[in-house]
Structure formats: C-alpha cells, structure tokens
C-alpha positions, 0 to 999 in steps of 0.5 A: 498411467502415472505419466499421463496424469502428470502431463494432464496436470501440467496442461491444466496449470498452463491453461489457467495461468494468467500472464502479466499485462504488458504495454500501456495497459500494464503500466496503468495497472501496475506502475502508474499508481505507485508513488515515491514518498519522502520525509526529512529522513528518507524515502519509500513508496506508496500507492494511490488507492482512491481519487474521487470527486467530493463536491467540487474538489477531488480527494486522493488517498495514498496507502503506505507503511507506517515505517515509511512516514514514522519520522514525520511523527513526533510524540512529546511530553509537554506541560499543560498550564490549564490542566496543571500537569504534563501530557503527551502531544502528537505532531504530524509533519508534512509528507511529500508524495512524488507522482511520476510523469512518463514519456513514450509509456515507460520513460520517467521524465520527472515528478509532480511533488505534492504535500500530503497529510498523515490521516491515520496510522498504526505502528503495529499493523505498519500501515498508514494512510495519507491524503494529498493536499492537491485537489485535482484528479489523479487518474491512475489508481490501483484496483482494489479487490471486492470484499468477496474476492480478497482471498482468491489468489493462491500459492503459485499465482503470479505476483508483481511487486512495484516500488521505488527501489533505492529511491528510483522511479517505480520498478516492477519485479515479477514472481509468484506467491510462495506463502499464504498466512505466515504469522509474524508478531501475531499478524498475518503476512503473505510471501512472494518471490517478486524481489522486494528491495530497500525503498519498496516498502509501502509500494504495491503487490499485484496479481497478474490481472492488476488487483492490489493484494498487499503492501511490501513490508519486510524481507526475510534475512539470513546470517547477520541480517543479509536480506533475501529479496526474493522472500518478500513479505507483504501485508495482505489486502484483507488485513488492510481493508479490515484496518480501513474499516475499523478506522471508518474509512471503508469508503475507500474500498466500498463504493456504497459508502460516502466519504463525507459521511464516513469522515463525519462519523470518524471525527465524531467517534474520535471526539467522543474518545477524547472527551472520556 
C-alpha cells in the first residue's frame, strides 16, 4: 500500500507541473523584457514593467534594485544662503538603459541605449523605479500577477531567473522555488535554485507561465564570502507591489488606476511633506 501511495503522488506532481515556455513565446515572456542598466560605476539589470500611452506619448517604467543605481545618487550638505544654514541636497544623475535587439529570436545583435530618470527608490527595500526618456512604445513588458495571485507560487514550483550576468545580454537560468518568506534584516525574501550571478541584480524572477514574481537581489555566501549562485534570494512581488502602492505608483500593476491621476496625487503629497 505504501508503494502505491508514492507512485500516485509522483504521478499527481508530474501532471500538475508546468514546463517553461520555449521559442518566441518564451523569449517574449522571460528574456525580452529584461534590460541592462549602467551608471558611471558599473552595470546591472532591470525589467520593463510598464509601457502605455499617456496622451500622445508612451510612458515606460523599469524596475530594478537600489544598489544597481545607487552610484547615480548623491546627497551632500550645502550652505543655503537664504535660510542661513546648511541643508542636505539630493542630486540624481542619469541612468542608462539598454534594450536588446535580436536576430533569429535568440541572437543579440546590439542595443538601443536610452537615458532614464530615477523616479523613486528605497535603500532599505533595495528597490528603485526608473522612467525612460524615450517616448515610443516598448513592446515587451513583463507580466505582473494580479493582486489576488501574488502568493500562488510554492516551494518546488519551477522558476526562471533572467539578468545581464557579468554584463552579458540577458541570460536565463532555470530552477525551482526553494524557500518562501526567509527573513533578512526584518524583510521577507524568497529563494530559488535558478542561478543568480553578478549582474543579475535588478533583473527578473519568473514562474514557468511567465509571471514576474520578484527581483533577484542577493545570493547566499559561505566561508570567506564565496557566493552560492544556486541559493539566490529575490525580493517577492508582494513586497514590490506594496512599495509601489505606498509610493502612489499603483497604476503600474492596477489597471483601474490612471497614471496621470496617481502622479498628481504623489506630487501633491510630496509637496505637502516638504512644506511641513
């Protein structure tokens, strides 16, 4: 009887597993939305999560890690002659986003390098949002899960990490979800066996059906800091969408929200805080 139960369990697991998409469909879902991000100090990855028409121009937003773009931000103390005191001044430099072009589906043949502005960021959360200065549509956008499906993936589900490892064009690695809700510095992370390599930071973690479920952010280390790439930690999409909601940027994942109205509310609240 015990042997029969094991066989039935294996058959059930195999029948419900979803294989990763291949061919053009897989490239559009996993690879094409991932971009390379560069500052004067290095490169990382990002993911196109929004590209929609706003009046006559397209607005395109890129999700990445704070640590990927941190060198483009400076906070200095300067003398304000009007107030007669020193105050902190923040400056945000330009970030460059490279969107890859391909031949025969898979062969990268170059990039379109576009300037982008840092819209908002949070060092503790290690999340940042960029907006392209390019105003045409970007056709390949990562698919975000709806609010009611943020936590549907489980341990043992297939995962696909995609990022510009070592500054290469986007490279996919396939594995499984190995840990849910691992607490680090009082923040939740998930873990995958999909290899995460230097340069993957800010890229994408997908389920096999093409849903974006997080941003690769860290890897486990051993000994004197030796990275273990198949123990990759990613910021879960639930945390990302909560952060976007707190920033009044929920139009990115909520189709019932309007970009213009959300940005107007956000700017109003920021102005009010500065005036206090």
